[in-house]
KETORVO-286252 format. One record per residue: residue in one letter; residue number from 1; y, z, x of N, C-alpha, C, O in turn. Coordinates in steps of 0.1 Angstrom, whole numbers, plus 5000, padded with zeros to 4 digits. Layout:
- A_NUM_Y_Z_X_Y_Z_X_Y_Z_X_Y_Z_X $
...
end
This chain:
- X_1_5673_5277_5356_5678_5272_5371_5661_5260_5376_5649_5259_5380 $
- X_2_5673_5251_5372_5661_5239_5381_5665_5235_5395_5658_5227_5401 $
- X_3_5678_5242_5403_5677_5236_5419_5678_5249_5424_5685_5256_5418 $
- X_4_5672_5252_5436_5674_5260_5443_5677_5253_5453_5672_5242_5456 $
- X_5_5688_5263_5460_5698_5253_5474_5691_5258_5487_5682_5266_5486 $
- X_6_5695_5253_5500_5687_5261_5508_5699_5270_5518_5711_5268_5516 $
- X_7_5694_5280_5528_5706_5289_5530_5713_5281_5534_5725_5282_5532 $
- X_8_5707_5267_5545_5721_5261_5552_5732_5253_5541_5744_5250_5542 $
- X_9_5724_5251_5532_5735_5245_5517_5743_5255_5515_5753_5252_5509 $
- X_10_5740_5266_5517_5750_5272_5513_5759_5282_5520_5769_5287_5516 $
- X_11_5755_5284_5533_5763_5290_5543_5775_5276_5552_5785_5280_5558 $
- X_12_5772_5261_5551_5776_5256_5556_5776_5248_5571_5783_5243_5579 $
- X_13_5758_5254_5568_5753_5246_5581_5753_5232_5587_5754_5227_5599 $
- X_14_5753_5225_5573_5751_5209_5568_5768_5206_5566_5778_5213_5566 $
- X_15_5766_5191_5565_5772_5185_5559_5771_5180_5547_5780_5172_5542 $
- X_16_5758_5184_5537_5753_5182_5527_5758_5192_5520_5760_5203_5525 $
- X_17_5761_5187_5502_5769_5194_5501_5753_5201_5491_5742_5197_5494 $
- X_18_5754_5211_5481_5747_5218_5474_5737_5208_5464_5725_5207_5462 $
- X_19_5741_5205_5463_5735_5191_5453_5727_5180_5455_5721_5173_5447 $
- X_20_5727_5179_5474_5721_5172_5478_5705_5179_5489_5695_5172_5492 $
- X_21_5708_5193_5491_5695_5200_5490_5686_5193_5489_5689_5182_5486 $
- X_22_5676_5196_5491_5666_5196_5485_5660_5199_5474_5661_5211_5474 $
- X_23_5653_5194_5461_5655_5202_5450_5643_5214_5443_5636_5209_5434 $
- X_24_5641_5225_5444_5627_5229_5444_5621_5234_5429_5627_5238_5419 $
- X_25_5610_5232_5430_5605_5225_5415_5599_5234_5411_5592_5242_5419 $
- X_26_5600_5235_5398_5592_5245_5387_5572_5248_5392_5564_5239_5394 $
- X_27_5570_5260_5391_5557_5263_5394_5550_5260_5389_5549_5249_5385 $
- X_28_5540_5272_5387_5530_5274_5378_5541_5276_5362_5552_5270_5364 $
- X_29_5540_5281_5351_5543_5287_5339_5545_5298_5347_5556_5301_5352 $
- X_30_5528_5310_5347_5534_5321_5353_5528_5327_5362_5516_5326_5361 $
- X_31_5534_5332_5371_5538_5332_5386_5530_5338_5386_5525_5341_5375 $
- X_32_5523_5345_5399_5508_5357_5408_5522_5365_5414_5520_5376_5419 $
- X_33_5536_5360_5413_5538_5369_5422_5551_5374_5418_5556_5364_5413 $
- X_34_5561_5387_5417_5572_5390_5413_5582_5383_5418_5581_5377_5429 $
- X_35_5592_5382_5411_5603_5379_5414_5610_5386_5428_5605_5397_5430 $
- X_36_5618_5384_5434_5625_5380_5444_5625_5377_5461_5621_5366_5466 $
- X_37_5628_5387_5468_5631_5380_5479_5613_5381_5486_5606_5388_5479 $
- X_38_5608_5376_5496_5600_5379_5508_5601_5372_5520_5603_5360_5522 $
- X_39_5601_5386_5528_5595_5378_5548_5586_5373_5546_5577_5374_5538 $
- X_40_5590_5360_5558_5581_5349_5554_5579_5350_5573_5589_5349_5580 $
- X_41_5565_5353_5578_5568_5344_5593_5552_5331_5595_5540_5332_5594 $
- X_42_5560_5318_5598_5553_5307_5602_5546_5306_5610_5549_5317_5616 $
- X_43_5534_5301_5620_5533_5306_5634_5522_5292_5637_5510_5294_5635 $
- X_44_5526_5281_5641_5516_5275_5644_5504_5277_5648_5503_5287_5656 $
- X_45_5490_5269_5646_5475_5271_5649_5480_5271_5666_5481_5281_5673 $
- X_46_5483_5256_5673_5484_5257_5683_5499_5265_5694_5501_5261_5705 $
- X_47_5505_5272_5689_5517_5273_5696_5518_5266_5714_5526_5257_5718 $
- X_48_5508_5272_5720_5508_5268_5736_5511_5249_5739_5516_5244_5749 $
- X_49_5505_5240_5726_5504_5226_5727_5524_5223_5730_5529_5213_5734 $
- X_50_5529_5232_5728_5547_5226_5732_5547_5232_5742_5550_5224_5751 $
- X_51_5546_5249_5747_5547_5250_5765_5551_5262_5761_5550_5270_5770 $
- X_52_5554_5265_5753_5559_5282_5750_5553_5290_5732_5545_5287_5723 $
- X_53_5560_5298_5734_5555_5309_5714_5565_5298_5713_5573_5294_5722 $
- X_54_5562_5296_5700_5568_5290_5686_5568_5296_5677_5557_5299_5672 $
- X_55_5579_5300_5672_5574_5303_5650_5586_5308_5650_5593_5312_5659 $
- X_56_5590_5307_5632_5593_5305_5621_5595_5321_5620_5592_5331_5626 $
- X_57_5601_5315_5609_5610_5331_5606_5619_5336_5588_5628_5344_5591 $
- X_58_5618_5334_5578_5625_5335_5571_5624_5338_5559_5615_5347_5559 $
- X_59_5628_5337_5547_5623_5342_5537_5613_5334_5524_5609_5322_5526 $
- X_60_5611_5338_5515_5609_5333_5506_5620_5336_5491_5625_5347_5491 $
- X_61_5623_5328_5480_5625_5336_5466_5617_5331_5458_5611_5320_5461 $
- X_62_5614_5336_5447_5610_5336_5436_5615_5342_5424_5612_5353_5420 $
- X_63_5622_5337_5418_5625_5335_5396_5616_5330_5389_5606_5323_5392 $
- X_64_5620_5335_5377_5611_5332_5369_5619_5338_5352_5613_5343_5343 $
- X_65_5634_5335_5352_5644_5336_5347_5647_5326_5337_5658_5326_5331 $
- X_66_5639_5317_5336_5646_5301_5331_5630_5303_5323_5628_5293_5316 $
- X_67_5620_5311_5322_5612_5310_5313_5592_5303_5328_5581_5307_5324 $
- X_68_5593_5297_5338_5593_5292_5349_5592_5300_5362_5602_5307_5366 $
- X_69_5582_5300_5367_5581_5306_5381_5595_5288_5389_5597_5276_5385 $
- X_70_5601_5298_5400_5606_5287_5405_5612_5288_5419_5624_5293_5419 $
- X_71_5606_5284_5431_5602_5292_5440_5606_5276_5454_5602_5264_5454 $
- X_72_5616_5284_5463_5620_5276_5474_5622_5292_5487_5622_5304_5485 $
- X_73_5625_5283_5501_5623_5290_5511_5629_5286_5522_5629_5274_5522 $
- X_74_5635_5290_5531_5639_5290_5545_5631_5297_5553_5626_5308_5551 $
- X_75_5630_5285_5568_5622_5294_5582_5635_5288_5593_5638_5276_5595 $
- X_76_5640_5297_5599_5645_5300_5616_5639_5301_5626_5629_5309_5626 $
- X_77_5642_5294_5636_5631_5302_5648_5627_5309_5650_5631_5318_5643 $
- X_78_5622_5313_5658_5625_5329_5660_5629_5327_5674_5626_5318_5682 $
- X_79_5635_5337_5675_5647_5342_5687_5635_5352_5699_5629_5362_5696 $
- X_80_5636_5345_5712_5628_5347_5724_5634_5358_5733_5646_5359_5736 $
- X_81_5625_5366_5735_5632_5379_5746_5632_5368_5763_5629_5357_5767 $
- X_82_5641_5384_5769_5636_5374_5787_5627_5373_5791_5625_5364_5800 $
- X_83_5615_5380_5787_5601_5374_5792_5595_5359_5782_5584_5355_5786 $
- X_84_5598_5355_5775_5599_5343_5768_5592_5346_5753_5588_5337_5746 $
- X_85_5591_5365_5749_5579_5364_5739_5587_5370_5729_5595_5379_5729 $
- X_86_5581_5360_5716_5587_5364_5707_5597_5383_5702_5594_5393_5708 $
- X_87_5606_5383_5693_5620_5397_5692_5608_5398_5685_5600_5389_5681 $
- X_88_5609_5416_5683_5605_5425_5672_5609_5417_5659_5620_5414_5656 $
- X_89_5596_5414_5653_5596_5406_5631_5607_5420_5627_5609_5430_5632 $
- X_90_5616_5414_5614_5625_5421_5610_5618_5433_5610_5606_5434_5612 $
- X_91_5629_5446_5605_5620_5455_5597_5621_5454_5580_5632_5455_5574 $
- X_92_5610_5454_5573_5611_5448_5555_5616_5465_5556_5606_5470_5561 $
- X_93_5624_5474_5554_5626_5487_5548_5642_5482_5542_5648_5485_5531 $
- X_94_5646_5473_5554_5662_5468_5554_5667_5462_5548_5679_5460_5547 $
- X_95_5654_5455_5538_5658_5445_5530_5660_5431_5529_5656_5426_5540 $
- X_96_5663_5426_5525_5672_5409_5528_5672_5410_5540_5678_5420_5544 $
- X_97_5666_5399_5551_5672_5398_5564_5680_5383_5560_5678_5373_5554 $
- X_98_5690_5391_5569_5699_5374_5576_5701_5372_5588_5706_5379_5596 $
- X_99_5696_5359_5590_5691_5353_5598_5705_5341_5606_5714_5335_5601 $
- X_100_5702_5342_5618_5711_5330_5626_5708_5319_5626_5698_5313_5630 $
- X_101_5726_5313_5618_5725_5302_5615_5723_5298_5621_5711_5301_5621 $
- X_102_5724_5292_5632_5724_5277_5641_5703_5284_5648_5698_5282_5659 $
- X_103_5698_5290_5640_5679_5293_5642_5674_5283_5632_5663_5278_5633 $
- X_104_5686_5280_5618_5681_5274_5607_5668_5261_5616_5667_5255_5627 $
- X_105_5661_5262_5601_5654_5248_5608_5646_5236_5595_5646_5224_5593 $
- X_106_5640_5250_5588_5634_5239_5578_5644_5244_5562_5653_5252_5564 $
- X_107_5642_5240_5550_5638_5244_5539_5627_5239_5535_5622_5227_5537 $
- X_108_5619_5254_5524_5607_5249_5517_5609_5249_5503_5611_5258_5494 $
- X_109_5606_5229_5503_5602_5229_5489_5590_5230_5478_5583_5220_5475 $
- X_110_5589_5246_5470_5574_5248_5469_5579_5241_5461_5591_5238_5458 $
- X_111_5561_5234_5455_5561_5226_5441_5546_5227_5434_5545_5222_5423 $
- X_112_5536_5232_5441_5527_5241_5433_5530_5259_5433_5538_5262_5443 $
- X_113_5526_5270_5426_5525_5280_5430_5519_5288_5419_5526_5291_5409 $
- X_114_5504_5290_5419_5491_5291_5408_5485_5302_5411_5484_5300_5423 $
- X_115_5479_5314_5408_5469_5324_5409_5458_5322_5408_5453_5320_5397 $
- X_116_5449_5322_5423_5433_5319_5423_5424_5333_5436_5427_5336_5448 $
- X_117_5419_5336_5431_5404_5342_5438_5416_5360_5441_5413_5367_5452 $
- X_118_5426_5366_5432_5430_5375_5437_5440_5376_5448_5442_5386_5455 $
- X_119_5449_5360_5450_5456_5358_5452_5466_5354_5444_5471_5359_5433 $
- X_120_5468_5335_5457_5472_5322_5453_5474_5313_5459_5480_5313_5470 $
- X_121_5471_5303_5452_5475_5290_5461_5493_5285_5461_5500_5283_5451 $
- X_122_5498_5285_5475_5506_5278_5473_5508_5262_5479_5500_5260_5488 $
- X_123_5517_5251_5476_5518_5244_5479_5532_5240_5480_5539_5240_5470 $
- X_124_5538_5234_5493_5551_5234_5497_5557_5220_5510_5550_5216_5519 $
- X_125_5568_5215_5507_5572_5209_5509_5583_5203_5524_5592_5196_5525 $
- X_126_5577_5211_5532_5589_5217_5547_5597_5201_5542_5593_5191_5538 $
- X_127_5615_5210_5548_5623_5196_5551_5631_5203_5562_5636_5214_5564 $
- X_128_5631_5192_5569_5635_5196_5585_5653_5192_5581_5656_5184_5573 $
- X_129_5659_5198_5586_5672_5198_5586_5677_5193_5603_5674_5199_5613 $
- X_130_5684_5180_5602_5688_5175_5612_5701_5177_5619_5711_5180_5611 $
- X_131_5702_5177_5625_5721_5174_5632_5734_5168_5627_5746_5172_5626 $
- X_132_5726_5156_5625_5738_5147_5619_5732_5141_5607_5723_5148_5603 $
- X_133_5734_5131_5599_5730_5119_5591_5722_5107_5595_5723_5099_5604 $
- X_134_5717_5109_5587_5709_5097_5594_5703_5086_5579_5698_5090_5569 $
- X_135_5706_5073_5585_5707_5064_5574_5690_5060_5572_5681_5059_5581 $
- X_136_5687_5058_5555_5679_5059_5551_5672_5044_5553_5676_5041_5564 $
- X_137_5664_5033_5548_5658_5022_5546_5666_5019_5531_5674_5010_5530 $
- X_138_5664_5028_5521_5677_5018_5513_5697_5018_5515_5706_5015_5507 $
- X_139_5695_5022_5524_5705_5025_5527_5716_5037_5521_5728_5037_5524 $
- X_140_5712_5044_5514_5722_5060_5515_5712_5069_5526_5702_5067_5531 $
- X_141_5720_5078_5527_5720_5089_5544_5713_5104_5536_5716_5110_5526 $
- X_142_5709_5104_5542_5706_5125_5545_5703_5132_5553_5696_5127_5562 $
- X_143_5707_5146_5555_5709_5156_5561_5692_5160_5561_5690_5171_5567 $
- X_144_5679_5153_5556_5667_5163_5553_5659_5154_5554_5658_5144_5547 $
- X_145_5651_5159_5568_5635_5153_5569_5627_5157_5564_5623_5168_5566 $
- X_146_5618_5147_5554_5613_5151_5542_5599_5155_5553_5606_5152_5563 $
- X_147_5588_5157_5559_5578_5163_5566_5561_5164_5554_5561_5162_5542 $
- X_148_5546_5169_5566_5536_5165_5552_5541_5177_5543_5549_5185_5546 $
- X_149_5532_5175_5530_5528_5185_5520_5516_5189_5523_5505_5183_5524 $
- X_150_5521_5202_5524_5509_5218_5530_5504_5228_5517_5510_5232_5507 $
- X_151_5493_5232_5520_5487_5243_5516_5481_5249_5518_5472_5244_5525 $
- X_152_5480_5264_5512_5484_5275_5518_5470_5285_5504_5474_5288_5493 $
- X_153_5464_5287_5507_5453_5301_5495_5458_5310_5500_5451_5314_5509 $
- X_154_5471_5317_5498_5475_5330_5505_5461_5346_5494_5456_5345_5483 $
- X_155_5460_5356_5503_5450_5364_5501_5466_5375_5508_5477_5374_5514 $
- X_156_5455_5385_5500_5462_5403_5506_5456_5409_5518_5444_5413_5520 $
- X_157_5475_5407_5528_5466_5409_5538_5458_5416_5544_5455_5416_5556 $
- X_158_5453_5430_5528_5448_5442_5535_5426_5434_5535_5416_5439_5539 $
- X_159_5431_5420_5528_5417_5413_5524_5410_5405_5534_5413_5394_5540 $
- X_160_5403_5410_5536_5393_5406_5548_5391_5388_5550_5384_5383_5542 $
- X_161_5398_5378_5562_5396_5368_5561_5385_5357_5561_5374_5359_5567 $
- X_162_5388_5345_5554_5378_5339_5551_5367_5335_5572_5368_5341_5583 $
- X_163_5357_5325_5567_5358_5327_5580_5366_5320_5589_5371_5321_5600 $
- X_164_5365_5311_5579_5377_5290_5592_5386_5293_5595_5392_5287_5603 $
- X_165_5393_5307_5587_5404_5310_5588_5414_5322_5601_5414_5334_5600 $
- X_166_5422_5314_5613_5424_5321_5623_5427_5332_5618_5430_5336_5607 $
- X_167_5426_5337_5630_5431_5350_5632_5446_5352_5626_5453_5342_5626 $
- X_168_5449_5360_5622_5466_5358_5618_5473_5366_5636_5466_5369_5646 $
- X_169_5486_5366_5634_5493_5368_5648_5490_5383_5636_5487_5385_5624 $
- X_170_5495_5392_5651_5494_5410_5646_5511_5414_5650_5513_5426_5654 $
- X_171_5520_5405_5649_5533_5408_5658_5540_5413_5635_5546_5422_5629 $
- X_172_5534_5402_5632_5546_5407_5617_5540_5417_5610_5528_5420_5611 $
- X_173_5552_5424_5602_5549_5438_5598_5541_5448_5590_5543_5449_5578 $
- X_174_5529_5458_5597_5516_5458_5587_5524_5459_5570_5536_5459_5566 $
- X_175_5512_5460_5565_5518_5460_5546_5523_5476_5546_5533_5481_5539 $
- X_176_5514_5484_5554_5525_5497_5550_5539_5496_5553_5544_5496_5541 $
- X_177_5550_5494_5562_5555_5491_5564_5566_5479_5549_5578_5476_5546 $
- X_178_5558_5477_5547_5573_5466_5536_5573_5481_5524_5566_5490_5527 $
- X_179_5583_5482_5510_5587_5486_5503_5571_5488_5489_5565_5497_5482 $
- X_180_5570_5474_5491_5553_5472_5486_5538_5468_5486_5531_5461_5478 $
- X_181_5535_5477_5496_5524_5477_5505_5516_5456_5493_5516_5444_5495 $
- X_182_5510_5466_5482_5500_5453_5477_5513_5441_5480_5512_5429_5479 $
- X_183_5516_5443_5480_5532_5429_5479_5532_5422_5498_5542_5420_5505 $
- X_184_5520_5421_5500_5518_5418_5512_5501_5404_5514_5489_5406_5512 $
- X_185_5509_5392_5519_5500_5383_5518_5497_5375_5527_5507_5367_5528 $
- X_186_5487_5370_5535_5481_5357_5546_5477_5355_5546_5467_5361_5544 $
- X_187_5476_5335_5551_5467_5327_5547_5466_5315_5557_5473_5316_5566 $
- X_188_5462_5309_5557_5462_5297_5566_5467_5281_5558_5464_5278_5546 $
- X_189_5474_5275_5568_5481_5261_5556_5477_5254_5566_5477_5256_5578 $
- X_190_5473_5243_5557_5462_5226_5560_5477_5217_5555_5487_5219_5549 $
- X_191_5470_5209_5561_5481_5196_5567_5472_5190_5551_5464_5196_5543 $
- X_192_5477_5177_5550_5473_5163_5539_5461_5161_5541_5455_5153_5533 $
- X_193_5454_5167_5551_5440_5160_5551_5429_5171_5548_5418_5170_5543 $
- X_194_5433_5181_5552_5429_5190_5554_5429_5201_5568_5423_5212_5569 $
- X_195_5438_5196_5576_5434_5204_5591_5448_5213_5592_5460_5209_5591 $
- X_196_5439_5234_5594_5446_5241_5595_5464_5237_5609_5470_5232_5619 $
- X_197_5464_5240_5605_5479_5238_5613_5488_5246_5613_5498_5243_5619 $
- X_198_5486_5264_5602_5492_5271_5610_5489_5281_5595_5483_5279_5585 $
- X_199_5497_5292_5600_5497_5311_5592_5508_5314_5589_5518_5313_5596 $
- X_200_5506_5318_5576_5518_5322_5568_5517_5335_5566_5507_5339_5560 $
- X_201_5525_5343_5570_5528_5354_5565_5539_5361_5556_5551_5361_5559 $
- X_202_5537_5366_5548_5545_5369_5538_5548_5384_5532_5538_5391_5533 $
- X_203_5558_5389_5527_5558_5403_5520_5571_5404_5514_5579_5395_5516 $
- X_204_5574_5415_5507_5575_5413_5493_5593_5430_5502_5591_5440_5508 $
- X_205_5607_5423_5498_5613_5431_5509_5625_5436_5496_5630_5448_5495 $
- X_206_5629_5424_5485_5638_5433_5472_5633_5423_5462_5626_5413_5462 $
- X_207_5641_5431_5450_5639_5421_5439_5651_5409_5437_5651_5398_5430 $
- X_208_5659_5415_5444_5669_5403_5445_5662_5391_5458_5653_5390_5467 $
- X_209_5674_5381_5451_5671_5368_5458_5675_5364_5472_5670_5358_5482 $
- X_210_5690_5370_5468_5694_5372_5482_5704_5381_5483_5706_5389_5474 $
- X_211_5715_5381_5495_5725_5395_5496_5741_5389_5498_5742_5377_5503 $
- X_212_5752_5395_5496_5762_5391_5505_5776_5398_5495_5780_5399_5483 $
- X_213_5779_5401_5511_5794_5409_5506_5803_5400_5505_5803_5388_5508 $
- X_214_5817_5409_5496_5824_5397_5486_5836_5408_5495_5835_5420_5492 $
- X_215_5846_5405_5503_5865_5414_5504_5874_5403_5495_5876_5391_5493 $
- X_216_5876_5417_5492_5886_5410_5481_5907_5415_5485_5914_5425_5485 $
- X_217_5908_5405_5486_5927_5406_5494_5939_5404_5476_5938_5398_5466 $
- X_218_5947_5412_5482_5956_5405_5473_5973_5405_5477_5979_5410_5487 $
- X_219_5975_5403_5472_5994_5405_5473_6000_5411_5469_6002_5408_5457 $
- X_220_6008_5426_5471_6013_5438_5456_6015_5436_5445_6009_5444_5438 $
- X_221_6025_5424_5439_6030_5424_5428_6017_5416_5418_6020_5411_5407 $
- X_222_6002_5418_5424_5985_5409_5416_5975_5424_5418_5972_5432_5427 $
- X_223_5973_5423_5402_5959_5431_5404_5946_5427_5407_5939_5417_5404 $
- X_224_5943_5437_5415_5929_5431_5418_5918_5427_5405_5919_5432_5394 $
- X_225_5909_5419_5410_5901_5416_5397_5888_5427_5399_5879_5423_5406 $
- X_226_5887_5440_5390_5877_5445_5398_5860_5440_5384_5848_5439_5383 $
- X_227_5870_5439_5377_5859_5435_5361_5868_5426_5351_5878_5421_5356 $
- X_228_5864_5424_5339_5868_5417_5332_5873_5422_5325_5883_5415_5320 $
- X_229_5871_5437_5320_5875_5445_5312_5865_5449_5296_5868_5456_5286 $
- X_230_5851_5439_5300_5841_5439_5291_5830_5441_5296_5821_5434_5294 $
- X_231_5829_5457_5305_5816_5457_5312_5814_5449_5325_5811_5455_5335 $
- X_232_5816_5438_5325_5813_5430_5339_5820_5430_5353_5831_5425_5355 $
- X_233_5814_5434_5360_5819_5435_5375_5816_5424_5384_5808_5416_5379 $
- X_234_5820_5422_5396_5814_5415_5404_5796_5422_5412_5787_5418_5421 $
- X_235_5796_5426_5409_5785_5430_5413_5768_5434_5400_5757_5439_5403 $
- X_236_5774_5430_5388_5768_5426_5378_5765_5412_5371_5755_5409_5364 $
- X_237_5777_5405_5376_5774_5391_5372_5769_5384_5381_5761_5377_5376 $
- X_238_5771_5382_5401_5760_5384_5408_5747_5384_5405_5739_5375_5407 $
- X_239_5744_5396_5399_5726_5400_5400_5726_5392_5385_5720_5401_5380 $
- X_240_5727_5387_5379_5720_5379_5367_5716_5366_5375_5706_5360_5374 $
- X_241_5729_5362_5385_5717_5350_5394_5710_5356_5404_5706_5347_5412 $
- X_242_5705_5369_5407_5691_5368_5418_5702_5374_5432_5700_5369_5444 $
- X_243_5712_5385_5428_5723_5385_5439_5727_5394_5446_5738_5397_5443 $
- X_244_5722_5403_5455_5731_5420_5456_5743_5419_5461_5748_5419_5473 $
- X_245_5748_5418_5453_5762_5412_5458_5773_5432_5460_5774_5440_5451 $
- X_246_5776_5433_5473_5791_5445_5472_5803_5441_5479_5805_5432_5488 $
- X_247_5811_5453_5471_5826_5445_5469_5829_5453_5483_5822_5463_5481 $
- X_248_5835_5456_5497_5848_5466_5496_5857_5463_5493_5860_5456_5483 $
- X_249_5865_5469_5502_5879_5481_5494_5884_5466_5505_5877_5460_5513 $
- X_250_5897_5465_5499_5910_5454_5499_5921_5460_5504_5924_5472_5503 $
- X_251_5927_5446_5511_5940_5451_5515_5946_5448_5504_5941_5438_5499 $
- X_252_5953_5452_5499_5968_5453_5487_5980_5450_5498_5990_5456_5495 $
- X_253_5981_5444_5507_5995_5447_5511_5999_5432_5518_6007_5430_5527 $
- X_254_5990_5423_5514_5991_5411_5516_6006_5400_5513_6008_5395_5502 $
- X_255_6015_5398_5527_6030_5393_5526_6024_5375_5521_6014_5369_5525 $
- X_256_6033_5372_5511_6038_5360_5507_6041_5352_5518_6050_5358_5525 $
- X_257_6038_5343_5523_6046_5336_5539_6059_5327_5532_6067_5324_5540 $
- X_258_6061_5322_5517_6067_5313_5515_6076_5316_5500_6084_5307_5497 $
- X_259_6076_5327_5494_6076_5325_5487_6066_5331_5479_6060_5339_5485 $
- X_260_6061_5329_5464_6052_5328_5453_6042_5323_5456_6033_5330_5462 $
- X_261_6042_5314_5454_6032_5299_5455_6026_5291_5472_6031_5286_5482 $
- X_262_6015_5295_5467_6005_5288_5483_6000_5275_5488_5996_5266_5481 $
- X_263_6001_5275_5499_5997_5266_5499_5980_5268_5506_5977_5279_5511 $
- X_264_5971_5261_5506_5955_5263_5512_5961_5258_5525_5950_5254_5530 $
- X_265_5968_5256_5533_5971_5266_5552_5977_5274_5547_5968_5280_5541 $
- X_266_5988_5280_5545_5991_5292_5542_5983_5305_5539_5985_5315_5546 $
- X_267_5969_5305_5524_5954_5312_5522_5947_5310_5533_5938_5318_5534 $
- X_268_5950_5298_5545_5932_5298_5553_5942_5304_5562_5934_5312_5567 $
- X_269_5953_5306_5568_5959_5311_5576_5956_5329_5574_5955_5336_5585 $
- X_270_5956_5334_5564_5960_5348_5557_5948_5350_5559_5946_5360_5566 $
- X_271_5935_5343_5554_5923_5349_5555_5919_5345_5566_5909_5339_5564 $
- X_272_5922_5345_5578_5915_5340_5593_5924_5357_5600_5920_5364_5609 $
- X_273_5934_5359_5595_5944_5373_5598_5943_5380_5597_5944_5388_5607 $
- X_274_5938_5387_5584_5933_5390_5577_5915_5399_5572_5913_5411_5572 $
- X_275_5907_5389_5570_5903_5392_5569_5890_5404_5570_5887_5403_5558 $
- X_276_5881_5414_5575_5877_5421_5579_5862_5416_5590_5853_5409_5587 $
- X_277_5863_5422_5601_5858_5412_5619_5843_5417_5606_5840_5426_5598 $
- X_278_5838_5401_5612_5820_5401_5613_5807_5386_5616_5805_5374_5614 $
- X_279_5804_5392_5619_5791_5382_5620_5784_5371_5606_5774_5374_5599 $
- X_280_5793_5359_5608_5778_5356_5596_5760_5350_5600_5751_5343_5595 $
- X_281_5765_5357_5613_5747_5349_5615_5741_5364_5611_5731_5366_5617 $
- X_282_5745_5374_5605_5739_5391_5605_5743_5398_5591_5738_5408_5587 $
- X_283_5757_5387_5579_5760_5390_5571_5767_5379_5565_5774_5371_5570 $
- X_284_5762_5380_5551_5772_5368_5546_5783_5372_5543_5784_5384_5542 $
- X_285_5793_5365_5542_5803_5369_5532_5815_5360_5528_5816_5349_5532 $
- X_286_5824_5366_5519_5828_5360_5509_5840_5368_5511_5841_5380_5510 $
- X_287_5854_5357_5515_5867_5363_5505_5873_5360_5493_5869_5352_5484 $
- X_288_5882_5367_5493_5888_5362_5479_5900_5370_5480_5900_5382_5481 $
- X_289_5913_5361_5482_5927_5365_5481_5931_5358_5467_5927_5347_5463 $
- X_290_5942_5369_5459_5948_5372_5449_5964_5367_5452_5972_5371_5460 $
- X_291_5964_5361_5445_5980_5355_5446_5988_5359_5434_5983_5368_5427 $
- X_292_6003_5351_5430_6010_5347_5424_6006_5332_5418_6003_5329_5406 $
- X_293_6006_5324_5430_6004_5310_5420_5996_5301_5437_5994_5304_5449 $
- X_294_5994_5289_5431_5987_5278_5440_5996_5268_5436_6002_5264_5426 $
- X_295_5996_5266_5448_6006_5244_5454_5996_5233_5446_5987_5228_5453 $
- X_296_5998_5231_5436_5996_5225_5434_5996_5207_5443_6004_5204_5452 $
- X_297_5988_5201_5439_5989_5188_5450_5986_5177_5442_5978_5172_5435 $
- X_298_5999_5175_5447_6001_5157_5440_5990_5150_5432_5989_5151_5420 $
- X_299_5981_5142_5444_5965_5139_5446_5958_5141_5435_5949_5133_5433 $
- X_300_5962_5155_5422_5956_5161_5419_5957_5157_5405_5949_5157_5395 $
- X_301_5974_5152_5407_5982_5153_5395_5979_5131_5392_5984_5127_5381 $
- X_302_5975_5125_5398_5966_5106_5398_5968_5106_5388_5970_5116_5382 $
- X_303_5968_5093_5382_5962_5089_5370_5957_5096_5354_5948_5093_5346 $
- X_304_5971_5110_5355_5967_5115_5345_5982_5110_5337_5994_5109_5342 $
- X_305_5979_5108_5326_5995_5105_5314_6004_5115_5317_6002_5127_5315 $
- X_306_6019_5105_5324_6029_5118_5319_6029_5129_5316_6028_5137_5325 $
- X_307_6029_5133_5304_6028_5143_5298_6018_5150_5301_6023_5162_5303 $
- X_308_6007_5150_5302_6000_5160_5312_5999_5165_5319_5997_5176_5321 $
- X_309_6002_5148_5329_6013_5154_5346_6021_5165_5345_6019_5171_5356 $
- X_310_6031_5171_5338_6039_5176_5339_6037_5195_5333_6044_5205_5336 $
- X_311_6025_5193_5323_6019_5200_5319_6012_5207_5326_6012_5219_5323 $
- X_312_6006_5202_5337_5997_5204_5345_6008_5210_5357_6005_5221_5362 $
- X_313_6020_5202_5362_6024_5210_5372_6037_5221_5367_6044_5226_5376 $
- X_314_6039_5225_5355_6049_5237_5347_6037_5247_5345_6042_5259_5345 $
- X_315_6024_5249_5344_6013_5259_5346_6010_5260_5356_6001_5268_5354 $
- X_316_6010_5259_5368_6004_5255_5378_6010_5274_5382_6020_5280_5380 $
- X_317_5998_5276_5389_5997_5293_5397_5998_5302_5382_6003_5314_5382 $
- X_318_5994_5297_5368_5997_5304_5360_5975_5314_5368_5972_5326_5372 $
- X_319_5968_5304_5366_5953_5305_5368_5949_5293_5378_5953_5281_5375 $
- X_320_5942_5296_5388_5935_5284_5397_5930_5289_5411_5934_5298_5419 $
- X_321_5924_5284_5411_5910_5285_5424_5916_5271_5437_5921_5260_5437 $
- X_322_5909_5281_5448_5912_5268_5455_5903_5277_5470_5903_5288_5476 $
- X_323_5898_5268_5469_5879_5265_5481_5886_5263_5491_5897_5257_5490 $
- X_324_5879_5268_5502_5887_5265_5520_5867_5261_5521_5862_5258_5532 $
end
């Protein structure tokens, strides 16, 4: 896996496709971190400079399935309570945290990860998610603003801090609150010029990278695709790419609105009407609708030889995918 996409690209926060999200770079051949998801906080050194408490929370993901360490992260602006103070940090024992998509701020492109002095050195580029596309000098467009190159030497959270490091904020969960206290780290983040710009805190929460829920609905005459008949099911397939996926019970009484073949409009309307109510700010949720046939669009046949177009149209509905 050579490219890791941001939460924003995966959840539709931006108009960027997953391919246009900044690419994560392979880090060291041997990762000093265990594979999985880490809860992280980034706190600017001088939040008072902007007039109020200001900080970020999110996740850092590390995987070595390709034989090299690949790491990336996402940051969301921390929410404030009625008194203008940060709300309580996420409970590490709840596993992989989900954050409100409208608080999304940064994708972290990790460029180096190497063991150092009982901890590790981390280099990353924060890419700010912009509210809209912007034109670049050479004519292309982007929705990501690359900021400074930052570095941090992370030490065990229980270790004594270097004399030059600012004291870390005291609202990050304590190591004993994490499932693996020894996998909690803290460090002072420096900019390209070596000045300290903030503090990064992190703790391991799950051996999976992300988690999601999948709902599978179907019309009565179509079976539910629980597995492939050879030992692989939704959970095991998603686990191969680091996802913790849970499948919820399906509705098996979906009514065909105009016969066995479905248009994308009919499928979308059915999804809105029948899917389980959930908040996408607290749960990544995927809806699968199994039907007998899917309308083929004439546009998909343009440019095909007549013989192939007829074959495509005739075979329509035997199998197919419709993405919303």
